[in-house]
C-alpha positions in Angstrom: -0.1 0.0 0.0 1.2 3.4 -0.7 0.4 6.6 1.3 -0.1 9.5 -0.8 -0.1 13.1 0.8 -3.1 15.2 -0.1 -2.7 18.9 -0.9 -4.8 21.1 1.5 -7.5 22.9 -0.3 -8.3 26.6 0.6 -11.9 26.1 1.6 -12.3 29.7 3.0 -13.8 30.6 6.3 -17.2 28.5 5.9 -15.7 25.0 5.4 -14.5 22.9 8.3 -10.7 22.8 8.5 -9.4 19.6 7.1 -7.5 18.6 10.4 -10.2 19.8 12.8 -11.4 16.0 13.4 -15.0 17.1 12.7 -17.0 20.1 13.3 -15.6 23.5 14.0 -17.4 23.3 17.5 -15.3 20.4 18.5 -12.1 22.3 17.5 -13.4 25.4 19.6 -14.0 23.1 22.5 -10.6 21.7 22.5 -8.9 25.2 22.2 -11.2 26.3 25.3 -10.2 23.4 27.2 -6.6 24.1 26.6 -7.1 27.8 27.7 -8.8 26.6 30.9 -6.1 24.2 31.7 -3.7 27.2 31.3 -5.6 29.4 33.9 -5.9 26.5 36.3 -2.3 25.8 36.3 -0.3 28.6 34.6 3.1 26.9 35.1 1.7 23.4 34.4 3.4 23.4 31.0 6.8 23.2 32.5 6.3 20.0 34.6 7.2 16.8 32.6 4.2 14.7 31.5 3.0 12.1 34.2 2.0 9.4 31.5 3.2 8.0 28.6 -0.4 8.3 27.1 -0.5 11.9 27.8 -3.8 13.7 26.8 -6.4 10.9 26.9 -9.2 11.8 29.3 -12.7 10.6 29.1 -15.0 13.5 27.9 -17.5 15.0 30.5 -20.6 16.8 30.5 -21.2 19.0 33.5 -24.8 20.5 34.6 -25.6 22.8 37.2 -28.9 22.7 38.6 -30.6 24.8 41.3 -30.1 22.1 44.0 -27.2 19.8 42.6 -24.4 19.4 40.1 -24.4 16.5 37.6 -21.4 15.3 36.1 -21.5 12.5 33.2 -18.4 11.0 31.8 -18.1 8.7 28.8 -16.0 5.6 29.7 -17.3 3.0 27.1 -16.0 -0.6 27.7 -14.9 0.1 31.4 -15.8 -2.3 34.3 -17.2 -0.8 37.4 -14.4 -2.3 39.5 -11.9 -0.4 37.5 -13.3 3.0 38.1 -12.5 5.5 41.1 -14.4 8.6 42.0 -12.9 10.9 44.8 -13.7 14.2 46.1 -10.9 16.5 47.5 -12.2 20.0 48.6 -13.8 21.3 45.4 -12.1 19.0 43.0 -13.9 15.8 41.6 -11.5 13.4 40.2 -12.4 10.3 37.9 -9.7 7.8 37.4 -9.3 4.1 36.5 -7.8 1.6 34.1 -9.0 0.1 30.9 -7.5 -3.3 30.6 -6.6 -4.6 27.1 -8.7 -7.9 25.8 -6.9 -11.0 24.9 -4.5 -10.5 22.1 -5.8 -11.6 18.8 -3.4 -13.4 16.3 -5.8 -13.9 13.5 -4.2 -11.1 11.3 -2.1 -8.0 11.4 -3.5 -5.0 13.0 -4.7 -2.4 10.4 -5.6 0.3 12.6 -5.8 0.5 16.3 -7.3 3.9 18.0 -8.7 2.6 21.4 -6.8 3.5 24.4 -5.8 0.8 27.1 -4.3 2.0 30.5 -4.7 4.2 33.1 -6.4 7.7 32.9 -7.5 10.5 35.3 -9.6 13.5 34.8 -9.9 16.3 37.6 -12.9 18.8 37.8 -13.0 21.8 39.7 -16.6 22.1 40.9 -18.2 25.7 40.9 -19.9 25.3 44.3 -19.3 23.5 47.3 -21.2 20.1 47.6 -22.7 17.9 50.2 -20.1 15.1 50.4 -22.4 12.8 52.4 -25.2 12.8 49.6 -23.0 12.2 46.5 -24.1 9.3 44.3 -22.3 7.7 41.4 -24.1 5.2 38.7 -22.3 3.5 35.7 -24.5 2.2 32.9 -24.1 1.7 29.2 -20.7 3.2 29.2 -21.6 6.4 31.0 -20.9 7.3 34.8 -23.2 9.8 36.1 -22.1 11.4 39.5 -24.9 13.6 41.3 -23.4 16.1 43.9 -25.9 17.7 45.8 -25.1 21.4 46.6 -24.1 22.3 50.2 -27.1 24.2 51.8 -25.3 27.6 51.8 -24.3 27.1 48.2 -27.9 26.7 46.8 -29.5 29.6 44.7 -32.2 31.2 46.5 -35.0 33.0 44.4 -35.9 36.3 46.2 -39.4 37.7 45.6 -39.4 41.5 44.5 -42.2 43.4 46.1 -43.5 46.8 45.1 -44.3 49.5 47.5 
């Protein structure tokens, strides 16, 4: 098989970038995440990488409701026993290990994009939570963590009266 390098076409501002990996929104989300990491740990780029597989993290959605925060992480193919969830102050950490399946010798690998090994994802929570009421459920490759807000951190609506 011969690999041929394709020439990049100038598609203008409307078309998706050929290397963006999908939609422009995905690329903007990636850039936003990198900027957030810079502000969270401004000198973090000076530290050496902590893992050979630097950069792999599960994708998460975070929802803030009136009385709780919900975090959903995509972890397909994981077993519940290989997941760890911890809270340290205002930092929620999801970590674990995806173990490789038995090796198959039926043929040569054409393409392998799945990650096996350890991962860790830390999230700074926007509000204090009630540690005693936290719940975590794992179903169909999605880890859902419900973090009830601490009593003082809940939003309170105040009625406006006219005089």
